[in-house]
C-alpha positions as CSV (number, residue, x, y, z in Angstrom):
1,M,3.8,-40.5,-14.7
2,S,5.3,-41.1,-11.3
3,S,3.5,-40.9,-8.0
4,K,2.5,-37.5,-6.7
5,D,4.0,-38.4,-3.4
6,P,7.4,-40.0,-4.2
7,L,8.5,-40.8,-0.7
8,G,5.0,-40.9,0.9
9,Y,5.5,-37.7,3.0
10,Y,2.0,-36.4,2.4
11,A,0.5,-39.8,3.3
12,L,2.6,-39.9,6.5
13,L,1.1,-36.6,7.7
14,G,-2.3,-37.4,6.3
15,V,-2.6,-34.2,4.1
16,D,-3.0,-33.7,0.4
17,Q,-0.6,-31.8,-1.9
18,S,-2.6,-28.5,-1.8
19,A,-2.6,-28.4,2.0
20,T,-1.6,-25.0,3.5
21,S,1.5,-24.7,5.6
22,D,-0.7,-24.2,8.7
23,K,-2.6,-27.5,8.0
24,V,0.7,-29.3,7.5
25,K,1.9,-28.0,10.8
26,R,-1.2,-29.0,12.6
27,A,-1.1,-32.5,11.1
28,F,2.5,-32.9,12.1
29,K,1.8,-31.9,15.8
30,A,-1.1,-34.4,15.9
31,K,0.9,-37.2,14.5
32,A,3.9,-36.4,16.7
33,Q,1.8,-36.6,19.8
34,Q,0.3,-39.8,18.6
35,F,3.6,-41.6,17.9
36,H,6.0,-39.9,20.4
37,P,7.9,-42.6,22.2
38,D,7.1,-41.1,25.6
39,R,3.4,-41.4,24.8
40,N,3.3,-44.5,22.6
41,P,5.0,-47.7,23.9
42,A,4.4,-49.6,20.7
43,P,7.7,-51.0,19.1
44,E,7.1,-49.3,15.8
45,A,6.3,-45.9,17.4
46,T,9.9,-44.7,17.4
47,R,10.4,-45.4,13.7
48,E,7.1,-43.9,12.8
49,F,8.0,-40.8,14.8
50,Q,11.3,-40.4,13.0
51,L,9.5,-40.7,9.6
52,I,7.0,-38.1,10.6
53,N,9.8,-35.7,11.6
54,E,11.6,-36.4,8.3
55,A,8.4,-35.7,6.3
56,Y,7.8,-32.4,8.2
57,Q,11.3,-31.2,7.7
58,V,10.5,-31.3,4.0
59,L,6.8,-30.3,3.8
60,G,7.2,-27.7,6.5
61,N,9.5,-25.6,4.4
62,A,8.1,-23.9,1.3
63,Q,11.2,-24.3,-0.9
64,A,12.0,-27.9,0.3
65,R,8.4,-28.8,-0.4
66,A,8.5,-27.3,-3.9
67,D,11.7,-29.3,-4.6
68,Y,9.9,-32.5,-3.3
69,D,6.9,-31.8,-5.4
70,A,9.0,-31.3,-8.5
71,R,10.0,-35.0,-8.3
72,S,6.4,-35.9,-8.8
73,Y,6.5,-34.9,-12.5
74,G,9.1,-36.5,-14.6
75,P,10.3,-34.6,-17.7
76,P,9.2,-35.9,-21.1
77,E,11.4,-38.8,-22.3
78,E,13.6,-38.4,-25.4
79,D,11.9,-41.4,-27.1
80,S,8.6,-40.8,-28.8
81,P,5.7,-41.4,-26.5
82,P,3.3,-44.3,-27.1
83,A,0.3,-43.6,-29.4
84,A,-2.3,-43.9,-26.6
85,P,-3.1,-40.7,-24.7
86,I,-1.6,-40.2,-21.2
87,A,-4.1,-41.5,-18.7
88,D,-3.3,-39.0,-15.9
89,P,-2.7,-35.4,-17.1
90,I,-1.7,-32.6,-14.7
91,V,-4.9,-31.3,-12.9
92,C,-5.6,-28.3,-10.7
93,S,-5.1,-29.2,-7.0
94,T,-8.4,-27.4,-6.2
95,C,-10.9,-27.9,-9.0
96,Q,-9.3,-31.0,-10.6
97,R,-9.6,-29.5,-14.1
98,V,-7.2,-30.1,-16.9
99,T,-5.9,-26.8,-18.4
100,A,-3.2,-25.6,-20.8
101,Q,-1.7,-23.3,-18.2
102,P,-1.4,-25.1,-14.9
103,R,1.2,-23.5,-12.6
104,Y,2.9,-24.6,-9.4
105,V,2.5,-21.6,-7.2
106,I,3.4,-20.5,-3.7
107,Y,1.1,-17.9,-2.1
108,R,1.9,-16.3,1.2
109,H,-0.1,-14.6,3.9
110,V,0.9,-12.8,7.1
111,V,-0.7,-12.5,10.5
112,S,0.7,-10.3,13.2
113,A,0.0,-9.4,16.8
114,V,2.1,-6.6,18.5
115,F,5.6,-8.1,18.5
116,I,4.9,-11.4,16.8
117,T,4.5,-12.1,13.1
118,W,3.5,-15.4,11.5
119,R,4.0,-16.3,7.9
120,A,2.1,-19.1,6.2
121,V,1.9,-20.4,2.6
122,Q,-0.6,-22.2,0.3
123,Q,1.2,-24.0,-2.5
124,G,0.3,-26.5,-5.1
125,V,-0.7,-26.9,-8.8
126,F,-3.5,-24.5,-9.7
127,C,-5.4,-23.3,-12.8
128,S,-5.4,-19.6,-13.3
129,E,-8.9,-19.2,-11.8
130,C,-8.2,-21.1,-8.6
131,G,-4.8,-19.4,-8.4
132,A,-6.5,-16.0,-8.5
133,K,-8.9,-17.1,-5.7
134,H,-6.0,-18.3,-3.5
135,A,-4.2,-15.0,-4.2
136,Y,-7.2,-12.9,-3.2
137,R,-7.7,-15.0,0.0
138,A,-4.0,-14.8,1.0
139,S,-3.7,-11.1,0.2
140,G,-7.0,-10.3,1.9
141,K,-5.9,-12.0,5.1
142,T,-2.6,-10.1,5.0
143,W,-4.3,-6.7,4.4
144,L,-6.5,-7.3,7.5
145,L,-4.1,-9.0,9.9
146,G,-0.5,-8.6,8.6
147,W,0.4,-5.1,9.6
148,W,0.0,-5.2,13.3
149,G,3.3,-6.6,14.5
150,L,6.6,-4.7,14.9
151,P,9.0,-4.6,13.2
152,W,8.4,-7.4,10.7
153,G,4.6,-7.2,10.2
154,P,4.7,-4.3,7.7
155,I,7.8,-5.6,5.9
156,Y,6.5,-9.2,5.4
157,S,3.0,-7.9,4.5
158,V,4.3,-5.8,1.7
159,Q,6.4,-8.7,0.4
160,A,3.5,-11.1,0.5
161,I,1.0,-8.8,-1.1
162,L,3.4,-7.9,-4.0
163,S,4.3,-11.6,-4.5
164,N,0.6,-12.6,-4.6
165,M,-0.2,-9.6,-6.9
166,L,2.4,-10.8,-9.4
167,G,1.0,-14.3,-9.5
168,G,2.8,-15.8,-6.5
169,K,6.2,-17.5,-6.5
170,R,6.4,-20.0,-9.3
171,P,9.5,-22.2,-9.0
172,P,11.0,-22.7,-12.5
173,L,11.9,-26.4,-12.1
174,N,8.4,-27.4,-10.9
175,N,6.7,-25.5,-13.7
176,F,9.1,-26.7,-16.4
177,R,8.3,-30.3,-15.5
178,I,4.5,-29.7,-15.1
179,L,4.2,-27.9,-18.4
180,G,6.6,-30.4,-20.2
181,W,4.3,-33.3,-19.1
182,Q,1.2,-31.4,-20.0
183,A,2.6,-30.6,-23.5
184,V,3.2,-34.4,-24.1
185,Y,-0.3,-35.1,-22.9
186,F,-1.9,-32.8,-25.3
187,V,0.2,-34.0,-28.3
188,Q,-0.7,-37.6,-27.5
189,A,-4.3,-36.6,-27.1
190,G,-4.3,-35.3,-30.7
191,R,-4.2,-31.6,-29.8
192,V,-0.8,-31.0,-31.4
193,E,-0.9,-27.2,-31.8
194,L,-2.0,-26.7,-28.1
195,G,0.7,-29.1,-27.0
196,R,3.4,-27.2,-28.9
197,A,2.1,-23.9,-27.3
198,V,2.4,-25.4,-23.9
199,A,5.9,-26.7,-24.8
200,R,6.9,-23.1,-25.6
201,D,5.8,-22.1,-22.0
202,A,7.7,-25.0,-20.5
203,L,10.9,-24.0,-22.3
204,A,10.5,-20.4,-21.0
205,F,10.6,-21.8,-17.4
206,A,13.6,-24.0,-18.4
207,D,15.5,-20.8,-19.3
208,K,15.1,-19.5,-15.8
209,I,16.8,-22.6,-14.3
210,P,20.5,-22.0,-13.7
211,E,22.6,-23.5,-16.5
212,L,24.8,-25.5,-14.1
213,E,21.7,-27.0,-12.5
214,R,20.4,-28.0,-15.9
215,L,23.6,-29.6,-17.0
216,R,23.8,-31.7,-13.8
217,D,20.5,-33.3,-14.6
218,P,20.7,-35.6,-17.7
219,R,16.9,-36.2,-17.7
220,M,16.3,-32.4,-17.7
221,V,18.6,-32.0,-20.7
222,E,16.8,-34.8,-22.5
223,G,13.4,-33.2,-21.6
224,I,14.5,-29.8,-23.0
225,G,15.7,-31.5,-26.2
226,A,12.4,-33.4,-26.6
227,L,10.4,-30.2,-26.2
228,K,12.5,-28.4,-28.7
229,R,12.0,-31.2,-31.2
230,M,8.2,-30.9,-30.5
231,L,8.3,-27.2,-31.4
232,A,10.3,-27.9,-34.6
233,G,8.2,-30.9,-35.6
234,T,5.9,-29.4,-38.1
235,G,7.2,-26.0,-38.8
236,T,9.3,-23.1,-37.5
237,N,9.1,-21.7,-34.0
238,D,7.4,-18.5,-35.4
239,R,4.4,-20.6,-36.2
240,V,4.0,-22.0,-32.7
241,P,0.8,-20.6,-31.1
242,V,1.3,-18.3,-28.2
243,L,-1.1,-18.7,-25.3
244,K,-2.5,-15.6,-23.6
245,D,-0.7,-15.2,-20.3
246,L,-3.3,-15.7,-17.6
247,W,-0.8,-15.2,-14.8
248,G,1.1,-12.0,-15.5
249,V,0.5,-8.2,-15.1
250,R,-2.2,-8.3,-17.8
251,S,-4.3,-10.8,-15.9
252,R,-7.5,-9.9,-14.2
253,A,-6.1,-11.2,-10.8
254,F,-3.3,-8.6,-11.0
255,K,-5.7,-5.8,-11.9
256,V,-8.1,-6.6,-9.1
257,Q,-5.2,-6.7,-6.5
258,L,-3.7,-3.5,-7.9
259,A,-7.0,-1.7,-7.5
260,A,-7.3,-3.0,-3.9
261,A,-3.7,-1.7,-3.2
262,A,-4.5,1.7,-4.7
263,A,-7.7,2.0,-2.7
264,F,-5.8,1.1,0.5
265,A,-3.2,3.7,-0.3
266,A,-5.8,6.4,-0.9
267,L,-7.5,5.5,2.4
268,V,-4.2,5.8,4.3
269,V,-3.4,9.2,2.7
270,S,-6.9,10.4,3.5
271,I,-6.6,9.4,7.1
272,I,-3.2,11.1,7.4
273,L,-4.5,14.3,6.0
274,F,-7.6,14.2,8.1
275,V,-5.9,13.4,11.4
276,G,-3.7,16.4,11.3
277,G,-1.1,16.8,8.6
278,S,0.8,20.0,8.6
279,G,0.1,20.9,5.0
280,P,-2.4,23.5,3.7
281,T,-6.1,22.8,3.9
282,T,-9.1,24.5,2.4
283,A,-8.5,27.3,4.9
284,Y,-5.8,28.5,2.6
285,K,-7.6,28.2,-0.7
286,H,-8.0,32.0,-0.8
287,M,-6.3,33.3,-3.9
288,P,-8.1,36.0,-6.0
289,P,-7.7,35.6,-9.8
290,T,-5.7,38.8,-9.8
291,E,-4.1,41.0,-7.2
292,S,-6.4,43.8,-8.2
293,V,-9.4,42.0,-6.9
294,A,-8.0,42.3,-3.4
295,L,-7.1,46.0,-3.5
296,T,-8.7,47.3,-0.4
297,S,-9.9,50.4,1.4
298,T,-9.1,51.2,5.0
299,P,-11.9,51.9,7.5
300,A,-11.1,55.6,7.0
301,G,-11.8,55.3,3.3
302,Q,-8.2,55.7,2.1
303,P,-7.4,53.5,-0.9
304,L,-4.7,51.0,0.0
305,S,-2.5,48.5,-1.8
306,P,0.6,46.6,-0.7
307,D,2.7,49.3,-2.4
308,G,0.8,52.4,-1.2
309,P,-2.3,54.4,-2.2
310,V,-4.1,53.6,-5.4
311,A,-6.2,56.1,-7.3
312,D,-9.1,55.5,-9.8
313,Q,-8.7,51.7,-9.6
314,S,-12.0,49.8,-10.0
315,P,-11.9,46.1,-9.0
316,P,-13.6,43.5,-11.2
317,A,-17.2,42.6,-10.5
318,F,-17.5,40.5,-7.3
319,N,-20.7,38.4,-7.0
320,E,-19.9,35.8,-4.3
321,P,-22.8,35.4,-1.8
322,L,-22.4,36.4,1.8
323,V,-22.2,33.7,4.4
324,P,-22.6,33.9,8.3
325,V,-19.6,35.3,10.1
326,P,-17.7,32.6,12.1
327,A,-17.7,32.5,15.8
328,T,-14.7,33.9,17.6
329,G,-12.1,31.2,18.3
330,R,-10.0,28.5,16.7
331,I,-10.9,27.3,13.2
332,R,-8.0,24.9,12.6
333,A,-5.0,23.7,14.6
334,L,-2.3,22.4,12.2
335,W,0.1,20.4,14.3
336,R,0.6,16.9,15.6
337,S,0.0,16.7,19.3
338,N,2.0,14.4,21.5
339,S,2.9,14.1,25.2
340,E,5.8,16.5,24.7
341,T,3.8,19.3,23.1
342,V,3.8,22.4,25.3
343,L,1.1,24.9,24.5
344,A,1.4,28.6,25.1
345,P,-1.5,31.1,25.4
346,L,-2.3,33.8,22.8
347,R,-4.9,36.4,23.3
348,V,-6.1,38.7,20.4
349,V,-8.3,41.7,21.3
350,T,-10.3,43.9,19.0
351,A,-12.2,47.1,19.6
352,A,-15.9,47.6,19.3
353,G,-16.9,48.9,15.9
354,S,-13.6,47.5,14.3
355,L,-13.3,45.0,11.5
356,N,-13.6,41.3,11.8
357,Y,-10.2,39.4,11.7
358,Y,-9.2,36.1,10.1
359,V,-5.8,35.3,11.7
360,K,-3.0,32.9,10.8
361,V,-0.1,32.1,13.0
362,V,2.9,31.1,10.8
363,D,5.9,29.1,12.0
364,L,9.0,31.2,11.0
365,K,11.2,28.1,10.8
366,T,9.0,26.0,8.4
367,K,7.0,28.9,6.9
368,N,3.9,26.8,7.4
369,P,0.7,28.0,9.2
370,R,0.2,26.3,12.6
371,L,-3.1,27.9,13.7
372,V,-6.0,29.6,12.1
373,F,-8.7,31.5,14.1
374,F,-11.3,34.2,13.8
375,V,-12.0,37.2,15.9
376,R,-15.3,39.1,15.6
377,S,-15.4,42.9,15.9
378,G,-15.2,44.0,19.5
379,Q,-14.5,40.4,20.8
380,T,-11.4,38.7,22.3
381,A,-10.0,35.3,21.1
382,D,-8.1,33.1,23.6
383,V,-6.2,30.3,21.8
384,R,-3.2,28.1,22.4
385,I,-0.2,27.2,20.2
386,P,2.9,25.0,20.6
387,T,6.0,26.9,21.8
388,G,8.1,28.4,19.0
389,V,8.7,31.6,17.0
390,Y,5.8,32.7,14.9
391,E,4.6,35.5,12.6
392,L,1.1,36.9,12.9
393,R,-0.7,37.5,9.6
394,Y,-4.3,38.6,9.4
395,A,-7.0,39.5,6.9
396,A,-9.6,42.0,8.0
397,G,-13.0,43.1,6.7
398,E,-16.7,43.6,7.4
399,N,-18.6,41.2,5.2
400,W,-17.7,37.5,5.2
401,Y,-17.8,35.4,2.0
402,G,-16.3,32.2,3.3
403,E,-12.7,30.8,3.6
404,E,-12.1,31.0,-0.1
405,W,-12.8,34.7,-0.6
406,L,-12.6,35.8,3.0
407,F,-13.9,39.5,3.1
408,G,-14.1,39.8,-0.7
409,P,-12.5,42.8,-2.6
410,D,-12.5,44.9,0.6
411,T,-10.2,42.4,2.4
412,V,-7.2,44.1,4.2
413,Y,-4.1,42.0,4.4
414,R,-1.5,42.6,7.1
415,R,1.4,41.0,9.0
416,A,2.7,42.1,12.4
417,D,6.2,43.4,12.4
418,E,7.1,41.8,15.7
419,Q,7.9,38.1,15.9
420,L,6.1,36.2,18.6
421,D,8.4,34.0,20.6
422,F,6.4,31.5,22.7
423,H,8.8,29.7,25.2
424,T,9.0,28.3,28.7
425,E,10.6,30.2,31.6
426,G,11.1,27.6,34.3
427,D,7.7,26.2,35.1
428,T,6.0,29.1,33.3
429,V,5.0,29.2,29.6
430,A,5.3,32.7,28.2
431,G,2.4,33.9,26.0
432,F,1.3,37.1,24.3
433,T,-1.6,39.5,24.2
434,V,-2.1,41.3,20.9
435,E,-4.5,44.3,20.7
436,L,-5.6,44.9,17.1
437,I,-6.6,48.4,18.0
438,K,-5.2,51.5,16.5
439,Q,-3.3,53.4,19.2
440,V,-0.9,56.4,19.3
441,N,2.6,55.2,20.1
442,G,1.5,51.5,20.0
443,N,4.3,49.0,20.2
444,L,3.0,46.6,17.5
445,G,3.8,47.7,14.0
446,E,2.1,46.2,10.9
447,T,2.9,46.0,7.2
448,P,0.5,45.5,4.3
449,I,1.1,42.3,2.3
450,K,-0.1,40.8,-1.0
451,P,-3.0,38.4,-0.9
452,S,-0.6,35.7,-2.3
453,D,1.7,36.3,0.7
454,F,-1.1,35.8,3.2
């Protein structure tokens, strides 16, 4: 096996093969300052400085570094290997263990600050357990620090997290050579079936290398041929053992990271809904099992339905417990406020001895509620709402059963016939006062509506 540092680049910078890109960069800066000709008058300083720059041009780039590392592992020779076991098998860069599934992997993490985003990598040969730990660490750092830079922070963070979740970037050439060498090691060590299983994995990576690139490298062609003969040496390919994939979507590392991503997504959705999304909330859970439950009686005792009087109609039994009547005022404001939001006043007045009112202000353009408030009998509610054109809907009753059942089977459902156009007039914001008081020749008509239309 050839040296793990073919041109001595790692030695020049004083780092090992598993050093992170940040560590490589720091080592380069320290060495560059040490041997810069302006700082170091020694005759050999200029040449040393040039070599350090040459090493950093390779090791400072993830793909160039992977290509350099690939030269550390020669493919298996066409001739039969000697009888003695290989003295130096491929080991994990972190724990130094010999395993059947080492992988050359590039993990990425992202750190952002406002308009600046940094990307860094951790690459090397890892066993599946150490690879999972590096993936957790890289993704965790990205989850915490990667999103906070515009515009690239969120984009690079998603890319890094998905890549780490799927097992990192695994260059085919590096992994073909590593697994090819490991296969030869196990065969020479007397573990033939394991060696053949590793050879199968090596050939799977070889298939991912572009054909033209394979044909240009005679030693690669020889290595692929040697691995194929290893597979066919004692039987058919169908009898070659298949190793359990410790790096794919069935791995524990993938499942752990997927669970973390799902938890993060759920948290974001919860925050969005809590902060003030415009969709319905529990305030609009009210929906009796049948329309007959909500058939109501007017204060005067006249049976009423959305279609007119109803005679001899008995609603189903209603056993919900009473709850305290809410205070007069806003219950929910369902809009997103910003510096351009202009709020208009709305006053709703009720008469002493009247019913209590649960009121919705519905945007006629989107058909979505924008404000929910309560007005107790004989009180006045003063609320504010963004300018726009709205429809006023209200449920009325005496006994309160909570926002799911409102006033129970005696709930009266109405909508105001007149649209409420809140707008600005010069420096003045036009508002409305609505009196929910029965008056002769009143100017606000109302129409009964179904509970499902409330």
